[in-house]
C-alpha positions as CSV (number, residue, x, y, z in Angstrom):
1,M,-24.5,-3.8,1.9
2,H,-21.5,-4.8,-0.3
3,P,-18.6,-2.4,-0.9
4,A,-18.2,-0.9,-4.3
5,T,-16.5,-3.4,-6.7
6,F,-14.9,-3.1,-10.0
7,S,-16.2,-5.0,-13.0
8,M,-13.1,-6.3,-14.8
9,Q,-15.2,-7.1,-17.9
10,R,-16.4,-3.5,-18.4
11,G,-13.7,-1.6,-16.5
12,T,-16.4,0.4,-14.7
13,L,-17.2,0.9,-11.1
14,Q,-20.3,-0.9,-10.1
15,N,-21.8,1.2,-7.3
16,Q,-23.7,-1.0,-4.9
17,A,-23.3,1.3,-1.9
18,K,-23.5,4.8,-3.4
19,D,-23.6,6.8,-0.3
20,K,-21.3,4.6,1.9
21,P,-18.2,6.6,2.9
22,Y,-14.8,4.9,2.5
23,H,-11.9,5.9,4.7
24,Y,-8.3,5.9,3.5
25,V,-4.8,6.7,4.8
26,L,-3.1,9.0,2.4
27,F,0.7,8.8,2.2
28,R,3.5,9.8,-0.1
29,I,6.4,7.9,-1.6
30,D,8.7,10.2,-3.5
31,R,6.3,12.7,-5.2
32,Q,3.4,10.2,-5.7
33,C,0.4,10.0,-3.4
34,Y,-1.0,6.6,-2.5
35,A,-3.9,5.5,-0.2
36,L,-4.7,2.3,1.7
37,P,-8.0,1.5,3.3
38,L,-8.0,2.6,6.9
39,D,-9.4,-0.6,8.1
40,H,-6.1,-2.4,7.2
41,V,-3.9,0.3,8.9
42,V,-3.2,-0.5,12.5
43,R,-1.0,2.5,13.2
44,A,1.6,4.9,11.9
45,L,5.0,5.1,13.6
46,R,8.2,7.1,13.2
47,M,11.0,5.1,11.6
48,V,13.0,3.0,14.0
49,A,16.1,0.9,13.7
50,L,15.6,-2.1,11.5
51,T,17.1,-5.5,12.2
52,P,18.3,-7.1,9.0
53,I,17.0,-10.6,8.1
54,P,19.3,-12.9,6.2
55,E,18.1,-14.8,3.1
56,M,15.0,-12.6,2.5
57,P,13.8,-11.2,-0.8
58,A,14.9,-7.7,-1.6
59,W,11.4,-6.2,-0.7
60,V,11.8,-7.3,2.9
61,I,14.3,-4.9,4.3
62,G,14.3,-6.0,8.0
63,M,12.2,-6.5,11.0
64,I,11.0,-4.5,14.0
65,N,9.7,-5.3,17.4
66,M,6.4,-3.6,18.2
67,A,4.9,-4.2,21.6
68,G,6.5,-7.7,21.8
69,Q,5.5,-8.6,18.2
70,T,8.1,-9.1,15.5
71,L,7.0,-7.5,12.2
72,P,8.6,-7.8,8.8
73,V,9.3,-4.4,7.2
74,I,8.4,-4.2,3.5
75,D,10.0,-1.8,1.1
76,L,7.0,-0.6,-0.8
77,R,9.3,1.3,-3.2
78,H,10.7,-2.0,-4.4
79,L,7.3,-3.6,-4.9
80,L,6.1,-0.5,-6.8
81,N,9.3,-0.4,-9.0
82,Q,10.3,3.0,-7.7
83,K,13.9,4.2,-7.2
84,N,15.5,2.7,-4.2
85,K,16.2,4.7,-1.1
86,E,17.6,3.7,2.3
87,P,15.1,4.3,5.1
88,E,15.8,7.6,6.9
89,L,14.8,8.8,10.3
90,Q,12.1,11.2,9.0
91,D,10.4,8.3,7.1
92,R,7.3,6.7,8.6
93,L,6.2,3.1,9.1
94,L,2.6,2.1,8.5
95,I,1.7,-1.0,10.4
96,L,-0.8,-3.0,8.3
97,E,-2.9,-6.1,8.5
98,I,-1.9,-8.0,5.3
99,Q,-3.4,-11.4,4.6
100,E,-4.2,-11.9,8.3
101,Q,-0.6,-11.0,9.3
102,A,0.9,-7.8,10.6
103,A,3.7,-6.1,8.7
104,A,5.2,-2.6,8.3
105,I,5.7,-0.7,5.1
106,V,8.1,2.3,4.8
107,V,6.6,5.5,3.4
108,D,8.1,9.0,3.1
109,E,5.3,10.8,4.8
110,V,1.8,10.1,6.1
111,L,-0.3,13.0,4.8
112,N,-3.9,12.5,6.0
113,I,-6.8,10.3,6.8
114,F,-9.7,11.1,4.5
115,E,-13.2,10.0,3.6
116,C,-14.6,9.7,0.1
117,T,-17.6,8.1,-1.6
118,S,-17.5,5.5,-4.4
119,E,-18.5,8.2,-6.8
120,Q,-15.1,9.8,-6.4
121,I,-13.2,6.5,-7.0
122,T,-12.5,5.5,-10.6
123,P,-10.9,2.3,-12.0
124,P,-7.3,2.7,-13.0
125,P,-6.6,3.5,-16.7
126,P,-5.4,0.5,-18.8
127,V,-1.9,2.0,-19.0
128,L,-1.5,1.3,-15.2
129,S,-2.8,-2.3,-15.4
130,H,0.7,-3.6,-14.8
131,I,0.6,-2.3,-11.2
132,R,-0.7,-5.4,-9.5
133,A,-1.7,-3.8,-6.2
134,L,-3.4,-0.8,-7.8
135,T,-7.2,-1.1,-7.5
136,A,-8.4,2.5,-8.2
137,T,-7.6,6.1,-8.5
138,L,-9.1,9.3,-7.2
139,R,-8.5,13.0,-7.1
140,Y,-7.7,14.5,-3.8
141,D,-6.6,18.1,-3.3
142,N,-5.6,18.4,-7.1
143,A,-3.4,15.3,-6.9
144,L,-4.0,11.9,-8.5
145,V,-4.0,9.3,-5.7
146,M,-3.4,5.6,-6.4
147,I,-5.5,3.4,-4.1
148,L,-3.7,0.2,-3.3
149,D,-5.1,-3.2,-2.3
150,V,-3.4,-4.3,0.8
151,N,-4.0,-8.0,0.0
152,R,-2.2,-7.7,-3.3
153,L,0.8,-5.8,-2.1
154,L,2.9,-8.9,-1.5
155,P,4.1,-11.2,-4.3
156,Q,2.0,-14.3,-4.4
157,K,4.4,-16.8,-6.0
158,P,7.8,-17.7,-4.7
159,E,9.4,-16.7,-8.0
160,D,7.9,-13.2,-7.6
161,S,9.6,-12.8,-4.2
162,T,13.2,-13.7,-5.2
163,E,15.6,-12.0,-7.4
164,E,17.5,-13.8,-10.2
165,V,21.2,-14.2,-9.6
166,T,23.2,-13.8,-12.8
C-alpha cells in the first residue's frame, strides 16, 4: 500500500490507504504545535551543551556528540522564520534521520506521540504555501498542528543556507 499523498494540482488528499494509521511526534516551538513522522525520529533528549561550529549557516547552531556520533544541531526556529531564542536547559533535542543523515533539532517541548488516519490530515491552506517544509495540517486536542516533511526541512541550495552580508 502507498501512503496518503497530496495532489498538488487539486490541493486535495488522495487517500490510497484510508485505514492505515500514521504515527507522529508532537512538539511545540513557542506556542505553535508541530509534528514529524515518527519513523524519522530516532529519539528525544534533554538539551546538552552545544559545541559551536565556525563558518556554518545561521540555522546550524552547533554540534553534539551522541554515542560517539557527531550530529549537527539545527535551529528549527530559524528555518521556520520564528523569533530567535538561545537554547535553554529545559529545551529538548529531537534526533532525526534527515536525508539519510542524523541531525538534531531544538524544540521547546515534546508533547506526545500520537496516531491518526489520513482522514484527519488535510493539505495546508494556500496562505501557508510559503512554508517549504509544511506538508499537511491536522486538528489535535483543539489545536492546529502543522505536519512537517523531514526531508524538506533543510535548505536545498547553497544560497538558501547562507546569509547575505551587507
